[in-house]
C-alpha positions in Angstrom: 47.0 44.0 -161.1 48.7 47.4 -161.2 45.5 49.1 -162.2 43.7 47.3 -159.3 46.3 48.7 -156.8 46.0 52.2 -158.2 42.2 52.0 -158.0 42.5 50.8 -154.4 44.8 53.8 -153.6 42.2 56.2 -155.2 39.4 54.7 -153.1 41.6 54.9 -150.0 42.2 58.6 -150.6 38.5 59.3 -151.0 37.7 57.4 -147.8 40.3 59.3 -145.9 39.0 62.6 -147.1 35.4 61.6 -146.1 36.5 60.5 -142.7 38.4 63.7 -141.9 35.4 65.9 -142.7 33.0 63.9 -140.5 34.1 65.9 -137.4 34.9 69.2 -139.1 32.1 69.2 -141.6 29.3 68.6 -139.2 29.5 72.1 -137.7 27.8 74.0 -140.6 24.6 71.9 -140.1 23.7 74.0 -137.0 24.9 77.4 -138.1 21.6 78.4 -139.6 19.9 77.8 -136.3 20.6 79.0 -132.8 19.6 77.4 -129.5 18.5 80.1 -127.0 20.6 80.5 -123.9 19.2 79.8 -120.5 19.0 83.4 -119.5 17.0 84.2 -122.6 14.5 81.4 -121.8 14.0 82.7 -118.3 13.4 86.3 -119.6 10.8 85.0 -122.1 8.6 83.0 -119.7 9.5 84.0 -116.2 10.4 80.5 -115.1 13.6 78.4 -115.4 14.6 74.8 -115.5 16.0 73.5 -112.2 18.5 71.2 -113.8 18.7 67.7 -112.3 20.9 65.7 -114.6 21.3 62.2 -113.3 17.9 62.0 -111.7 15.6 59.1 -112.5 12.1 59.4 -113.8 9.3 58.0 -111.5 9.0 54.7 -113.3 5.8 53.7 -111.5 4.0 56.9 -112.4 0.9 56.1 -114.5 -0.2 58.2 -117.5 -2.9 57.8 -120.1 -2.0 57.4 -123.8 -3.7 59.2 -126.6 -5.5 55.9 -127.3 -6.9 55.9 -123.7 -4.7 53.2 -122.2 -3.2 53.6 -118.7 0.5 52.7 -118.6 3.4 53.1 -116.2 6.4 55.0 -117.5 8.5 51.9 -116.9 6.9 50.2 -120.0 8.8 52.6 -122.2 12.2 51.8 -120.8 12.6 48.1 -121.4 15.2 48.3 -124.2 18.3 50.1 -125.3 16.5 53.1 -126.9 17.1 56.6 -125.6 14.0 58.9 -125.2 13.3 62.5 -126.0 10.9 63.8 -123.3 8.7 66.9 -123.9 6.6 68.5 -121.2 4.0 70.7 -122.8 0.3 71.5 -122.6 -1.9 70.9 -125.6 -3.9 74.1 -125.5 -0.8 76.3 -125.5 -1.3 79.0 -128.1 2.2 79.5 -129.4 5.2 78.1 -127.5 4.4 74.4 -127.3 3.2 74.1 -130.9 6.4 75.8 -132.0 8.5 73.4 -129.9 6.7 70.4 -131.4 6.9 71.7 -134.9 10.6 72.4 -134.6 11.2 69.0 -133.1 9.4 67.2 -135.9 11.4 69.2 -138.5 14.7 68.2 -136.9 13.5 64.5 -136.7 12.9 64.6 -140.4 16.6 65.5 -140.9 17.9 62.7 -138.7 19.0 59.4 -140.2 17.5 57.7 -137.0 13.9 56.5 -136.9 11.6 56.6 -133.9 10.6 53.1 -132.7 13.8 51.7 -134.1 16.5 54.0 -132.7 14.8 56.2 -130.2 11.4 57.3 -128.9 9.6 60.5 -128.3 7.2 60.9 -125.3 5.1 64.1 -125.0 3.4 64.6 -121.6 0.9 67.3 -120.8 1.7 69.0 -117.5 -1.8 70.4 -117.4 -3.7 67.7 -115.5 -7.0 69.0 -116.7 -6.4 68.2 -120.3 -8.1 65.2 -121.9 -7.2 62.1 -124.0 -9.0 63.7 -127.0 -6.7 66.7 -126.9 -3.7 64.3 -126.7 -5.0 62.4 -129.7 -5.4 65.6 -131.7 -1.9 66.7 -131.0 -0.4 63.3 -131.8 -2.2 63.3 -135.1 -0.9 66.8 -135.9 2.6 65.6 -135.0 2.4 62.6 -137.2 1.4 64.9 -140.1 4.6 66.9 -139.5 6.9 63.9 -139.1 7.4 62.7 -142.7 8.2 59.1 -141.7 5.2 58.6 -139.5 3.2 57.1 -142.5 6.0 54.7 -143.2 5.4 51.9 -140.7 3.5 51.2 -137.4 6.8 50.7 -135.7 7.8 54.3 -136.4 4.5 55.6 -135.1 4.7 53.4 -132.0 7.9 55.2 -131.2 5.9 58.4 -130.5 3.3 58.8 -127.8 1.3 61.7 -126.3 0.0 61.4 -122.7 -2.2 63.0 -120.1 -2.0 62.3 -116.4 -3.5 63.1 -113.1 -2.2 65.9 -110.9 0.0 63.6 -108.8 1.7 61.8 -111.7 2.3 65.1 -113.5 3.8 66.7 -110.4 6.1 63.7 -109.8 7.4 63.7 -113.4 7.9 67.5 -113.5 9.7 67.5 -110.2 12.0 64.6 -111.2 13.3 66.7 -114.2 13.2 70.1 -112.5 10.5 71.4 -114.8 8.7 74.3 -113.0 5.5 75.9 -114.4 3.1 78.6 -113.3 -0.5 79.1 -114.3 -1.0 82.7 -115.4 -4.0 84.8 -116.4 -6.4 83.3 -119.0 -5.7 79.7 -118.1 -2.3 79.7 -119.8 1.1 78.6 -118.3 4.6 80.1 -118.0 7.0 77.2 -118.4 10.6 76.4 -119.6 11.3 75.8 -123.2 13.4 72.7 -123.2 13.6 69.1 -124.4 15.0 66.4 -122.2 17.0 63.4 -123.2 16.5 60.2 -121.1 18.7 57.2 -121.0 17.3 53.7 -121.7 17.2 53.1 -117.9 15.1 56.2 -117.3 17.9 58.6 -116.2 17.9 62.3 -117.3 21.1 62.9 -119.3 20.6 66.2 -121.1 18.6 69.4 -121.6 18.2 71.1 -125.0 16.9 74.6 -124.6 15.2 76.9 -127.1 12.9 76.7 -130.0 15.3 75.3 -132.6 17.1 72.0 -132.4 20.0 71.5 -134.8 20.1 68.0 -136.2 23.7 67.6 -135.2 23.0 68.5 -131.5 19.9 66.2 -131.4 21.9 63.3 -132.8 24.7 63.8 -130.4 22.2 64.1 -127.5 20.7 60.7 -128.5 24.1 59.1 -128.9 25.2 60.3 -125.5 21.9 59.2 -123.8 22.3 55.7 -125.3 26.0 55.7 -124.3 26.9 55.2 -127.9 24.7 52.2 -128.5 22.7 53.7 -131.4 25.9 55.0 -133.1 25.9 52.2 -135.7 28.1 53.9 -138.3 31.7 54.9 -138.2 30.7 58.5 -139.0 28.4 58.6 -135.9 31.1 57.2 -133.7 33.6 59.8 -134.9 31.0 62.5 -134.5 30.4 61.4 -130.9 34.1 61.3 -130.2 34.9 64.8 -131.7 32.1 66.7 -130.0 31.5 67.2 -126.3 28.6 68.8 -124.5 29.3 72.2 -122.8 27.0 72.6 -119.8 27.8 76.4 -119.7 26.3 77.0 -123.1 23.9 74.1 -123.2 25.2 73.0 -126.6 27.8 70.8 -128.2 31.2 72.0 -129.4 34.1 70.5 -131.3 37.0 69.2 -129.2 40.1 70.3 -131.3 42.4 67.8 -129.6 40.2 64.9 -130.4 39.9 66.0 -134.0 43.7 66.0 -134.1 43.7 62.5 -132.6 41.3 61.3 -135.2 43.4 62.9 -138.0 46.6 61.4 -136.6 45.0 58.0 -136.4 43.7 58.1 -139.9 47.1 59.3 -141.1 48.9 56.4 -139.5 46.4 53.9 -140.9 46.6 55.5 -144.4 50.5 55.4 -144.4 50.4 51.7 -143.3 48.0 50.9 -146.1 49.9 52.9 -148.7 53.2 51.3 -147.7 51.6 47.8 -148.0 50.2 48.6 -151.4 53.6 49.9 -152.6 55.2 46.7 -151.3 52.7 44.5 -153.0 53.1 46.5 -156.2 56.8 46.1 -156.2 56.5 42.3 -155.7 54.2 42.1 -158.7 56.6 44.1 -160.8 59.5 41.9 -159.9 57.6 38.7 -160.6 56.5 40.0 -164.0 60.1 41.0 -164.8 61.5 37.7 -163.7 58.9 35.8 -165.8 59.9 37.8 -168.8 63.7 37.1 -168.4 63.1 33.4 -167.9 60.9 33.2 -171.0 63.6 34.9 -173.2 66.4 32.6 -172.0 64.5 29.4 -172.5 63.5 30.3 -176.1 67.3 30.6 -177.2 68.0 26.9 -176.6 66.6 24.2 -179.0 64.7 21.6 -177.1 66.4 18.7 -178.8 69.9 19.9 -178.0 71.1 19.1 -181.6 74.3 20.7 -182.9 73.4 22.2 -186.3 76.9 23.6 -186.9 78.8 20.2 -187.4 79.3 18.9 -191.0 77.5 15.7 -192.0 79.9 12.9 -192.9 79.5 10.4 -195.8 81.4 7.5 -197.4 82.7 7.6 -200.9 
């Protein structure tokens, strides 16, 4: 029993250490990558995102999937899954392929799966592009996303679209995505992903060419209002980090980390005191059992007096 209590204390100490580093230890994940600032994006491509957080996508806008089916956007917002929206054009020579390659790489690092936890919708803002081009780009993306071969459900969580000029314009306007056609049939456009809530509301922009796994996870958790944060670690992560609209990225909130640490300390002390109390009770019972056993063994069960002489008649 004593060994069991000591083992429980060891496991408790390990669990506390793991919980404490959830918030503080997640930061190094993103240090090798850097999300470009808004001014840098504007300097690179000559256009900027006209941020409209809180706006709703045109749910009745119709687009064509890579398989040639015409569907309204509303069809993809019938559950509790958040969405990563990408506006790109399929014949883009450098920028859009880089964005999609980087997104697929970050998705490989996430412990969330498309189709089950979130979805990715890629829409061409060039209304002249075709379903064949969308299918080619979707196939390329599946090849980069390691889990795409795992199940149809995971693949169904990713879709590439084309649309007519009206539908494209409505969608782009709803998220503040401005683009300009330039010489050679190419386009200047913002470099950004957009997070969409399950009810079709724009919640966040992620700028740049690299998307740290921590930031993408936090973006999805925020967009779903915490509904996809199934583990305690994810809930702590969402609590300890907050989005900074000035930098367009997430940063640790020191006060909240202290709150988590204080809460864990209180719980740990309560458990420790309880274990100590239980251990003391076990020790006392064992001691009492030993004393009672020694006392009883000193008295003969028959109660006979072996010291008296035995009488006899002569």
